[in-house]
mmJSON file of the N, C-alpha and C atoms, coordinates in Angstrom:
{"data_MODEL":{"atom_site":{
"group_PDB":["ATOM","ATOM","ATOM","ATOM","ATOM","ATOM","ATOM","ATOM","ATOM","ATOM","ATOM","ATOM","ATOM","ATOM","ATOM","ATOM","ATOM","ATOM","ATOM","ATOM","ATOM","ATOM","ATOM","ATOM","ATOM","ATOM","ATOM","ATOM","ATOM","ATOM","ATOM","ATOM","ATOM","ATOM","ATOM","ATOM","ATOM","ATOM","ATOM","ATOM","ATOM","ATOM","ATOM","ATOM","ATOM","ATOM","ATOM","ATOM","ATOM","ATOM","ATOM","ATOM","ATOM","ATOM","ATOM","ATOM","ATOM","ATOM","ATOM","ATOM","ATOM","ATOM","ATOM","ATOM","ATOM","ATOM","ATOM","ATOM","ATOM","ATOM","ATOM","ATOM","ATOM","ATOM","ATOM","ATOM","ATOM","ATOM","ATOM","ATOM","ATOM","ATOM","ATOM","ATOM","ATOM","ATOM","ATOM","ATOM","ATOM","ATOM","ATOM","ATOM","ATOM","ATOM","ATOM","ATOM","ATOM","ATOM","ATOM","ATOM","ATOM","ATOM","ATOM","ATOM","ATOM","ATOM","ATOM","ATOM","ATOM","ATOM","ATOM","ATOM","ATOM","ATOM","ATOM","ATOM","ATOM","ATOM","ATOM","ATOM","ATOM","ATOM","ATOM","ATOM","ATOM","ATOM","ATOM","ATOM","ATOM","ATOM","ATOM","ATOM","ATOM","ATOM","ATOM","ATOM","ATOM","ATOM","ATOM","ATOM","ATOM","ATOM","ATOM","ATOM","ATOM","ATOM","ATOM","ATOM","ATOM","ATOM","ATOM","ATOM","ATOM","ATOM","ATOM","ATOM","ATOM","ATOM","ATOM","ATOM","ATOM","ATOM","ATOM","ATOM","ATOM","ATOM","ATOM","ATOM","ATOM","ATOM","ATOM","ATOM","ATOM","ATOM","ATOM","ATOM","ATOM","ATOM","ATOM","ATOM","ATOM","ATOM","ATOM","ATOM","ATOM","ATOM","ATOM","ATOM","ATOM","ATOM","ATOM","ATOM","ATOM","ATOM","ATOM"],
"id":[1,2,3,4,5,6,7,8,9,10,11,12,13,14,15,16,17,18,19,20,21,22,23,24,25,26,27,28,29,30,31,32,33,34,35,36,37,38,39,40,41,42,43,44,45,46,47,48,49,50,51,52,53,54,55,56,57,58,59,60,61,62,63,64,65,66,67,68,69,70,71,72,73,74,75,76,77,78,79,80,81,82,83,84,85,86,87,88,89,90,91,92,93,94,95,96,97,98,99,100,101,102,103,104,105,106,107,108,109,110,111,112,113,114,115,116,117,118,119,120,121,122,123,124,125,126,127,128,129,130,131,132,133,134,135,136,137,138,139,140,141,142,143,144,145,146,147,148,149,150,151,152,153,154,155,156,157,158,159,160,161,162,163,164,165,166,167,168,169,170,171,172,173,174,175,176,177,178,179,180,181,182,183,184,185,186,187,188,189,190,191,192,193,194,195],
"type_symbol":["N","C","C","N","C","C","N","C","C","N","C","C","N","C","C","N","C","C","N","C","C","N","C","C","N","C","C","N","C","C","N","C","C","N","C","C","N","C","C","N","C","C","N","C","C","N","C","C","N","C","C","N","C","C","N","C","C","N","C","C","N","C","C","N","C","C","N","C","C","N","C","C","N","C","C","N","C","C","N","C","C","N","C","C","N","C","C","N","C","C","N","C","C","N","C","C","N","C","C","N","C","C","N","C","C","N","C","C","N","C","C","N","C","C","N","C","C","N","C","C","N","C","C","N","C","C","N","C","C","N","C","C","N","C","C","N","C","C","N","C","C","N","C","C","N","C","C","N","C","C","N","C","C","N","C","C","N","C","C","N","C","C","N","C","C","N","C","C","N","C","C","N","C","C","N","C","C","N","C","C","N","C","C","N","C","C","N","C","C","N","C","C","N","C","C"],
"label_atom_id":["N","CA","C","N","CA","C","N","CA","C","N","CA","C","N","CA","C","N","CA","C","N","CA","C","N","CA","C","N","CA","C","N","CA","C","N","CA","C","N","CA","C","N","CA","C","N","CA","C","N","CA","C","N","CA","C","N","CA","C","N","CA","C","N","CA","C","N","CA","C","N","CA","C","N","CA","C","N","CA","C","N","CA","C","N","CA","C","N","CA","C","N","CA","C","N","CA","C","N","CA","C","N","CA","C","N","CA","C","N","CA","C","N","CA","C","N","CA","C","N","CA","C","N","CA","C","N","CA","C","N","CA","C","N","CA","C","N","CA","C","N","CA","C","N","CA","C","N","CA","C","N","CA","C","N","CA","C","N","CA","C","N","CA","C","N","CA","C","N","CA","C","N","CA","C","N","CA","C","N","CA","C","N","CA","C","N","CA","C","N","CA","C","N","CA","C","N","CA","C","N","CA","C","N","CA","C","N","CA","C","N","CA","C","N","CA","C","N","CA","C","N","CA","C","N","CA","C"],
"label_alt_id":[null,null,null,null,null,null,null,null,null,null,null,null,null,null,null,null,null,null,null,null,null,null,null,null,null,null,null,null,null,null,null,null,null,null,null,null,null,null,null,null,null,null,null,null,null,null,null,null,null,null,null,null,null,null,null,null,null,null,null,null,null,null,null,null,null,null,null,null,null,null,null,null,null,null,null,null,null,null,null,null,null,null,null,null,null,null,null,null,null,null,null,null,null,null,null,null,null,null,null,null,null,null,null,null,null,null,null,null,null,null,null,null,null,null,null,null,null,null,null,null,null,null,null,null,null,null,null,null,null,null,null,null,null,null,null,null,null,null,null,null,null,null,null,null,null,null,null,null,null,null,null,null,null,null,null,null,null,null,null,null,null,null,null,null,null,null,null,null,null,null,null,null,null,null,null,null,null,null,null,null,null,null,null,null,null,null,null,null,null,null,null,null,null,null,null],
"label_comp_id":["UNK","UNK","UNK","UNK","UNK","UNK","UNK","UNK","UNK","UNK","UNK","UNK","UNK","UNK","UNK","UNK","UNK","UNK","UNK","UNK","UNK","UNK","UNK","UNK","UNK","UNK","UNK","UNK","UNK","UNK","UNK","UNK","UNK","UNK","UNK","UNK","UNK","UNK","UNK","UNK","UNK","UNK","UNK","UNK","UNK","UNK","UNK","UNK","UNK","UNK","UNK","UNK","UNK","UNK","UNK","UNK","UNK","UNK","UNK","UNK","UNK","UNK","UNK","UNK","UNK","UNK","UNK","UNK","UNK","UNK","UNK","UNK","UNK","UNK","UNK","UNK","UNK","UNK","UNK","UNK","UNK","UNK","UNK","UNK","UNK","UNK","UNK","UNK","UNK","UNK","UNK","UNK","UNK","UNK","UNK","UNK","UNK","UNK","UNK","UNK","UNK","UNK","UNK","UNK","UNK","UNK","UNK","UNK","UNK","UNK","UNK","UNK","UNK","UNK","UNK","UNK","UNK","UNK","UNK","UNK","UNK","UNK","UNK","UNK","UNK","UNK","UNK","UNK","UNK","UNK","UNK","UNK","UNK","UNK","UNK","UNK","UNK","UNK","UNK","UNK","UNK","UNK","UNK","UNK","UNK","UNK","UNK","UNK","UNK","UNK","UNK","UNK","UNK","UNK","UNK","UNK","UNK","UNK","UNK","UNK","UNK","UNK","UNK","UNK","UNK","UNK","UNK","UNK","UNK","UNK","UNK","UNK","UNK","UNK","UNK","UNK","UNK","UNK","UNK","UNK","UNK","UNK","UNK","UNK","UNK","UNK","UNK","UNK","UNK","UNK","UNK","UNK","UNK","UNK","UNK"],
"label_asym_id":["A","A","A","A","A","A","A","A","A","A","A","A","A","A","A","A","A","A","A","A","A","A","A","A","A","A","A","A","A","A","A","A","A","A","A","A","A","A","A","A","A","A","A","A","A","A","A","A","A","A","A","A","A","A","A","A","A","A","A","A","A","A","A","A","A","A","A","A","A","A","A","A","A","A","A","A","A","A","A","A","A","A","A","A","A","A","A","A","A","A","A","A","A","A","A","A","A","A","A","A","A","A","A","A","A","A","A","A","A","A","A","A","A","A","A","A","A","A","A","A","A","A","A","A","A","A","A","A","A","A","A","A","A","A","A","A","A","A","A","A","A","A","A","A","A","A","A","A","A","A","A","A","A","A","A","A","A","A","A","A","A","A","A","A","A","A","A","A","A","A","A","A","A","A","A","A","A","A","A","A","A","A","A","A","A","A","A","A","A","A","A","A","A","A","A"],
"label_entity_id":["1","1","1","1","1","1","1","1","1","1","1","1","1","1","1","1","1","1","1","1","1","1","1","1","1","1","1","1","1","1","1","1","1","1","1","1","1","1","1","1","1","1","1","1","1","1","1","1","1","1","1","1","1","1","1","1","1","1","1","1","1","1","1","1","1","1","1","1","1","1","1","1","1","1","1","1","1","1","1","1","1","1","1","1","1","1","1","1","1","1","1","1","1","1","1","1","1","1","1","1","1","1","1","1","1","1","1","1","1","1","1","1","1","1","1","1","1","1","1","1","1","1","1","1","1","1","1","1","1","1","1","1","1","1","1","1","1","1","1","1","1","1","1","1","1","1","1","1","1","1","1","1","1","1","1","1","1","1","1","1","1","1","1","1","1","1","1","1","1","1","1","1","1","1","1","1","1","1","1","1","1","1","1","1","1","1","1","1","1","1","1","1","1","1","1"],
"label_seq_id":[1,1,1,2,2,2,3,3,3,4,4,4,5,5,5,6,6,6,7,7,7,8,8,8,9,9,9,10,10,10,11,11,11,12,12,12,13,13,13,14,14,14,15,15,15,16,16,16,17,17,17,18,18,18,19,19,19,20,20,20,21,21,21,22,22,22,23,23,23,24,24,24,25,25,25,26,26,26,27,27,27,28,28,28,29,29,29,30,30,30,31,31,31,32,32,32,33,33,33,34,34,34,35,35,35,36,36,36,37,37,37,38,38,38,39,39,39,40,40,40,41,41,41,42,42,42,43,43,43,44,44,44,45,45,45,46,46,46,47,47,47,48,48,48,49,49,49,50,50,50,51,51,51,52,52,52,53,53,53,54,54,54,55,55,55,56,56,56,57,57,57,58,58,58,59,59,59,60,60,60,61,61,61,62,62,62,63,63,63,64,64,64,65,65,65],
"pdbx_PDB_ins_code":[null,null,null,null,null,null,null,null,null,null,null,null,null,null,null,null,null,null,null,null,null,null,null,null,null,null,null,null,null,null,null,null,null,null,null,null,null,null,null,null,null,null,null,null,null,null,null,null,null,null,null,null,null,null,null,null,null,null,null,null,null,null,null,null,null,null,null,null,null,null,null,null,null,null,null,null,null,null,null,null,null,null,null,null,null,null,null,null,null,null,null,null,null,null,null,null,null,null,null,null,null,null,null,null,null,null,null,null,null,null,null,null,null,null,null,null,null,null,null,null,null,null,null,null,null,null,null,null,null,null,null,null,null,null,null,null,null,null,null,null,null,null,null,null,null,null,null,null,null,null,null,null,null,null,null,null,null,null,null,null,null,null,null,null,null,null,null,null,null,null,null,null,null,null,null,null,null,null,null,null,null,null,null,null,null,null,null,null,null,null,null,null,null,null,null],
"Cartn_x":[-122.121,-122.797,-123.105,-122.548,-122.849,-124.354,-125.095,-126.534,-127.219,-126.765,-127.33,-127.116,-125.959,-125.639,-126.546,-126.692,-127.558,-128.991,-129.463,-130.827,-130.996,-129.987,-130.047,-130.119,-129.292,-129.302,-130.618,-131.138,-132.42,-133.53,-133.531,-134.541,-134.419,-133.196,-132.983,-133.537,-133.291,-133.779,-135.302,-135.89,-137.343,-138.046,-137.519,-138.207,-137.836,-136.585,-136.116,-135.522,-135.386,-134.888,-133.407,-132.623,-131.182,-130.399,-129.201,-128.286,-127.13,-126.299,-125.106,-124.232,-124.115,-123.312,-123.904,-125.231,-125.902,-125.633,-125.618,-125.465,-124.017,-123.114,-121.688,-121.248,-121.8,-121.417,-121.003,-120.019,-119.648,-120.097,-119.943,-120.425,-119.83,-118.538,-117.863,-118.376,-118.568,-119.083,-120.508,-121.315,-122.691,-122.677,-121.853,-121.781,-121.261,-120.273,-119.745,-120.815,-121.63,-122.622,-123.932,-124.352,-125.689,-125.729,-124.578,-124.519,-125.108,-125.24,-125.781,-127.302,-127.911,-129.363,-130.031,-131.28,-132.037,-132.136,-132.268,-132.224,-133.163,-134.431,-135.383,-135.086,-134.627,-134.263,-133.051,-132.097,-130.899,-131.261,-132.108,-132.536,-133.329,-134.223,-134.999,-134.097,-133.083,-132.162,-131.378,-130.921,-130.201,-131.119,-132.32,-133.277,-133.62,-133.793,-134.123,-132.949,-131.75,-130.566,-130.381,-130.672,-130.456,-131.758,-132.827,-134.124,-134.559,-134.446,-134.879,-136.4,-136.969,-138.412,-138.729,-139.596,-139.934,-140.67,-140.416,-141.151,-142.575,-143.488,-144.881,-145.38,-146.408,-146.946,-147.346,-147.785,-148.188,-147.005,-145.798,-144.616,-144.414,-145.014,-144.84,-146.072,-147.096,-148.322,-148.246,-148.749,-148.767,-149.725,-149.356,-150.233,-151.425,-152.543,-153.745,-153.82,-154.265,-154.337,-155.752],
"Cartn_y":[106.786,105.935,104.524,104.068,102.71,102.464,103.449,103.283,103.093,103.846,103.721,102.302,101.743,100.385,99.372,99.514,98.597,98.665,99.864,100.037,99.465,99.629,99.078,97.559,96.953,95.501,95.004,95.694,95.311,95.386,96.43,96.581,95.464,95.127,94.008,92.708,92.49,91.263,91.244,92.381,92.437,92.293,92.955,92.979,91.815,91.33,90.314,89.067,89.07,87.893,87.63,88.668,88.493,89.503,89.1,89.981,90.357,91.275,91.621,90.391,89.552,88.332,87.415,87.293,86.448,86.913,88.218,88.751,89.05,88.847,89.006,90.443,91.329,92.733,93.178,94.068,94.584,96.041,96.589,97.934,98.974,98.876,99.863,99.806,98.602,98.46,99.008,98.709,99.233,100.757,101.358,102.825,103.389,102.747,103.208,103.172,102.133,101.957,102.691,102.731,103.233,104.306,104.716,105.66,107.032,107.397,108.714,108.699,107.523,107.391,107.319,107.769,107.527,106.014,105.627,104.225,103.335,103.667,102.802,102.762,103.87,103.892,103.001,103.003,102.179,100.696,100.306,98.9,98.529,99.408,99.144,99.051,99.91,99.883,98.576,98.123,96.857,95.704,95.709,94.641,94.612,95.774,95.841,95.346,95.754,95.365,93.848,93.195,91.756,90.954,91.607,90.946,90.14,90.77,90.11,90.156,89.111,89.033,89.387,90.373,90.742,89.611,89.519,88.566,89.077,88.173,88.536,87.742,88.211,87.426,86.016,85.856,84.536,83.562,84.091,83.229,82.509,83.043,82.453,81.681,81.66,80.946,79.507,78.58,77.195,77.071,76.298,76.133,75.29,75.636,74.846,73.67,72.543,71.328,70.855],
"Cartn_z":[18.96,18.006,18.512,19.623,20.063,20.235,20.714,20.896,19.548,18.545,17.187,16.663,16.919,16.482,17.185,18.481,19.239,18.738,18.472,17.99,16.583,15.743,14.385,14.439,15.27,15.37,15.961,16.95,17.541,16.497,15.698,14.657,13.611,13.231,12.306,12.887,14.174,14.817,14.872,15.228,15.36,14.017,12.997,11.713,10.798,10.902,9.945,10.599,11.921,12.619,12.44,12.134,11.945,12.781,13.167,13.898,12.976,13.428,12.647,12.425,13.442,13.304,12.233,12.231,11.24,9.813,9.612,8.258,7.894,8.863,8.575,8.391,9.193,9.114,10.517,10.591,11.901,12.023,13.204,13.489,12.546,12.292,11.445,10.009,9.498,8.138,8.048,9.068,9.077,9.023,9.869,9.897,8.581,7.987,6.7,5.62,5.63,4.579,4.846,6.117,6.417,7.504,7.998,9.114,8.838,7.572,7.246,7.098,7.229,7.091,8.458,8.537,9.771,10.008,11.251,11.647,10.844,10.786,10.082,8.583,8.014,6.598,6.332,7.254,7.096,7.102,8.038,8.126,6.871,6.442,5.229,4.002,3.91,2.776,2.747,3.907,3.972,3.557,4.097,3.797,2.312,1.712,0.287,-0.559,-0.185,-0.954,-0.973,0.147,0.254,0.231,-0.179,-0.372,0.86,2.037,3.262,3.36,3.885,4.075,5.524,5.718,7.098,7.813,9.1,9.916,10.082,10.167,10.404,11.592,12.263,13.378,12.94,11.702,11.206,11.19,11.072,11.047,12.375,13.435,14.759,15.216,14.405,14.759,14.282,15.087,14.605,13.415,12.471,11.305,11.697,11.127,11.427,10.466,10.989,10.155,10.073],
"occupancy":[1.0,1.0,1.0,1.0,1.0,1.0,1.0,1.0,1.0,1.0,1.0,1.0,1.0,1.0,1.0,1.0,1.0,1.0,1.0,1.0,1.0,1.0,1.0,1.0,1.0,1.0,1.0,1.0,1.0,1.0,1.0,1.0,1.0,1.0,1.0,1.0,1.0,1.0,1.0,1.0,1.0,1.0,1.0,1.0,1.0,1.0,1.0,1.0,1.0,1.0,1.0,1.0,1.0,1.0,1.0,1.0,1.0,1.0,1.0,1.0,1.0,1.0,1.0,1.0,1.0,1.0,1.0,1.0,1.0,1.0,1.0,1.0,1.0,1.0,1.0,1.0,1.0,1.0,1.0,1.0,1.0,1.0,1.0,1.0,1.0,1.0,1.0,1.0,1.0,1.0,1.0,1.0,1.0,1.0,1.0,1.0,1.0,1.0,1.0,1.0,1.0,1.0,1.0,1.0,1.0,1.0,1.0,1.0,1.0,1.0,1.0,1.0,1.0,1.0,1.0,1.0,1.0,1.0,1.0,1.0,1.0,1.0,1.0,1.0,1.0,1.0,1.0,1.0,1.0,1.0,1.0,1.0,1.0,1.0,1.0,1.0,1.0,1.0,1.0,1.0,1.0,1.0,1.0,1.0,1.0,1.0,1.0,1.0,1.0,1.0,1.0,1.0,1.0,1.0,1.0,1.0,1.0,1.0,1.0,1.0,1.0,1.0,1.0,1.0,1.0,1.0,1.0,1.0,1.0,1.0,1.0,1.0,1.0,1.0,1.0,1.0,1.0,1.0,1.0,1.0,1.0,1.0,1.0,1.0,1.0,1.0,1.0,1.0,1.0,1.0,1.0,1.0,1.0,1.0,1.0],
"B_iso_or_equiv":[0.0,0.0,0.0,0.0,0.0,0.0,0.0,0.0,0.0,0.0,0.0,0.0,0.0,0.0,0.0,0.0,0.0,0.0,0.0,0.0,0.0,0.0,0.0,0.0,0.0,0.0,0.0,0.0,0.0,0.0,0.0,0.0,0.0,0.0,0.0,0.0,0.0,0.0,0.0,0.0,0.0,0.0,0.0,0.0,0.0,0.0,0.0,0.0,0.0,0.0,0.0,0.0,0.0,0.0,0.0,0.0,0.0,0.0,0.0,0.0,0.0,0.0,0.0,0.0,0.0,0.0,0.0,0.0,0.0,0.0,0.0,0.0,0.0,0.0,0.0,0.0,0.0,0.0,0.0,0.0,0.0,0.0,0.0,0.0,0.0,0.0,0.0,0.0,0.0,0.0,0.0,0.0,0.0,0.0,0.0,0.0,0.0,0.0,0.0,0.0,0.0,0.0,0.0,0.0,0.0,0.0,0.0,0.0,0.0,0.0,0.0,0.0,0.0,0.0,0.0,0.0,0.0,0.0,0.0,0.0,0.0,0.0,0.0,0.0,0.0,0.0,0.0,0.0,0.0,0.0,0.0,0.0,0.0,0.0,0.0,0.0,0.0,0.0,0.0,0.0,0.0,0.0,0.0,0.0,0.0,0.0,0.0,0.0,0.0,0.0,0.0,0.0,0.0,0.0,0.0,0.0,0.0,0.0,0.0,0.0,0.0,0.0,0.0,0.0,0.0,0.0,0.0,0.0,0.0,0.0,0.0,0.0,0.0,0.0,0.0,0.0,0.0,0.0,0.0,0.0,0.0,0.0,0.0,0.0,0.0,0.0,0.0,0.0,0.0,0.0,0.0,0.0,0.0,0.0,0.0],
"pdbx_formal_charge":[null,null,null,null,null,null,null,null,null,null,null,null,null,null,null,null,null,null,null,null,null,null,null,null,null,null,null,null,null,null,null,null,null,null,null,null,null,null,null,null,null,null,null,null,null,null,null,null,null,null,null,null,null,null,null,null,null,null,null,null,null,null,null,null,null,null,null,null,null,null,null,null,null,null,null,null,null,null,null,null,null,null,null,null,null,null,null,null,null,null,null,null,null,null,null,null,null,null,null,null,null,null,null,null,null,null,null,null,null,null,null,null,null,null,null,null,null,null,null,null,null,null,null,null,null,null,null,null,null,null,null,null,null,null,null,null,null,null,null,null,null,null,null,null,null,null,null,null,null,null,null,null,null,null,null,null,null,null,null,null,null,null,null,null,null,null,null,null,null,null,null,null,null,null,null,null,null,null,null,null,null,null,null,null,null,null,null,null,null,null,null,null,null,null,null],
"auth_seq_id":[1,1,1,2,2,2,3,3,3,4,4,4,5,5,5,6,6,6,7,7,7,8,8,8,9,9,9,10,10,10,11,11,11,12,12,12,13,13,13,14,14,14,15,15,15,16,16,16,17,17,17,18,18,18,19,19,19,20,20,20,21,21,21,22,22,22,23,23,23,24,24,24,25,25,25,26,26,26,27,27,27,28,28,28,29,29,29,30,30,30,31,31,31,32,32,32,33,33,33,34,34,34,35,35,35,36,36,36,37,37,37,38,38,38,39,39,39,40,40,40,41,41,41,42,42,42,43,43,43,44,44,44,45,45,45,46,46,46,47,47,47,48,48,48,49,49,49,50,50,50,51,51,51,52,52,52,53,53,53,54,54,54,55,55,55,56,56,56,57,57,57,58,58,58,59,59,59,60,60,60,61,61,61,62,62,62,63,63,63,64,64,64,65,65,65],
"auth_comp_id":["UNK","UNK","UNK","UNK","UNK","UNK","UNK","UNK","UNK","UNK","UNK","UNK","UNK","UNK","UNK","UNK","UNK","UNK","UNK","UNK","UNK","UNK","UNK","UNK","UNK","UNK","UNK","UNK","UNK","UNK","UNK","UNK","UNK","UNK","UNK","UNK","UNK","UNK","UNK","UNK","UNK","UNK","UNK","UNK","UNK","UNK","UNK","UNK","UNK","UNK","UNK","UNK","UNK","UNK","UNK","UNK","UNK","UNK","UNK","UNK","UNK","UNK","UNK","UNK","UNK","UNK","UNK","UNK","UNK","UNK","UNK","UNK","UNK","UNK","UNK","UNK","UNK","UNK","UNK","UNK","UNK","UNK","UNK","UNK","UNK","UNK","UNK","UNK","UNK","UNK","UNK","UNK","UNK","UNK","UNK","UNK","UNK","UNK","UNK","UNK","UNK","UNK","UNK","UNK","UNK","UNK","UNK","UNK","UNK","UNK","UNK","UNK","UNK","UNK","UNK","UNK","UNK","UNK","UNK","UNK","UNK","UNK","UNK","UNK","UNK","UNK","UNK","UNK","UNK","UNK","UNK","UNK","UNK","UNK","UNK","UNK","UNK","UNK","UNK","UNK","UNK","UNK","UNK","UNK","UNK","UNK","UNK","UNK","UNK","UNK","UNK","UNK","UNK","UNK","UNK","UNK","UNK","UNK","UNK","UNK","UNK","UNK","UNK","UNK","UNK","UNK","UNK","UNK","UNK","UNK","UNK","UNK","UNK","UNK","UNK","UNK","UNK","UNK","UNK","UNK","UNK","UNK","UNK","UNK","UNK","UNK","UNK","UNK","UNK","UNK","UNK","UNK","UNK","UNK","UNK"],
"auth_asym_id":["A","A","A","A","A","A","A","A","A","A","A","A","A","A","A","A","A","A","A","A","A","A","A","A","A","A","A","A","A","A","A","A","A","A","A","A","A","A","A","A","A","A","A","A","A","A","A","A","A","A","A","A","A","A","A","A","A","A","A","A","A","A","A","A","A","A","A","A","A","A","A","A","A","A","A","A","A","A","A","A","A","A","A","A","A","A","A","A","A","A","A","A","A","A","A","A","A","A","A","A","A","A","A","A","A","A","A","A","A","A","A","A","A","A","A","A","A","A","A","A","A","A","A","A","A","A","A","A","A","A","A","A","A","A","A","A","A","A","A","A","A","A","A","A","A","A","A","A","A","A","A","A","A","A","A","A","A","A","A","A","A","A","A","A","A","A","A","A","A","A","A","A","A","A","A","A","A","A","A","A","A","A","A","A","A","A","A","A","A","A","A","A","A","A","A"],
"auth_atom_id":["N","CA","C","N","CA","C","N","CA","C","N","CA","C","N","CA","C","N","CA","C","N","CA","C","N","CA","C","N","CA","C","N","CA","C","N","CA","C","N","CA","C","N","CA","C","N","CA","C","N","CA","C","N","CA","C","N","CA","C","N","CA","C","N","CA","C","N","CA","C","N","CA","C","N","CA","C","N","CA","C","N","CA","C","N","CA","C","N","CA","C","N","CA","C","N","CA","C","N","CA","C","N","CA","C","N","CA","C","N","CA","C","N","CA","C","N","CA","C","N","CA","C","N","CA","C","N","CA","C","N","CA","C","N","CA","C","N","CA","C","N","CA","C","N","CA","C","N","CA","C","N","CA","C","N","CA","C","N","CA","C","N","CA","C","N","CA","C","N","CA","C","N","CA","C","N","CA","C","N","CA","C","N","CA","C","N","CA","C","N","CA","C","N","CA","C","N","CA","C","N","CA","C","N","CA","C","N","CA","C","N","CA","C","N","CA","C","N","CA","C","N","CA","C","N","CA","C"],
"pdbx_PDB_model_num":[1,1,1,1,1,1,1,1,1,1,1,1,1,1,1,1,1,1,1,1,1,1,1,1,1,1,1,1,1,1,1,1,1,1,1,1,1,1,1,1,1,1,1,1,1,1,1,1,1,1,1,1,1,1,1,1,1,1,1,1,1,1,1,1,1,1,1,1,1,1,1,1,1,1,1,1,1,1,1,1,1,1,1,1,1,1,1,1,1,1,1,1,1,1,1,1,1,1,1,1,1,1,1,1,1,1,1,1,1,1,1,1,1,1,1,1,1,1,1,1,1,1,1,1,1,1,1,1,1,1,1,1,1,1,1,1,1,1,1,1,1,1,1,1,1,1,1,1,1,1,1,1,1,1,1,1,1,1,1,1,1,1,1,1,1,1,1,1,1,1,1,1,1,1,1,1,1,1,1,1,1,1,1,1,1,1,1,1,1,1,1,1,1,1,1]
}}}
């Protein structure tokens, strides 16, 4: 399962800009709560539960003035 954990954290970082450390969850807790779900479903379920806003390319673009 270590690969699943790494992939889950990478997906969280890519889609929401947060790591397990940022959200205060460890590998065991993640697996207990979301280990039975496919990876993308688990990340989506976590994001929905905590109302995370997905990152968008516009978030990284300088604002025009």
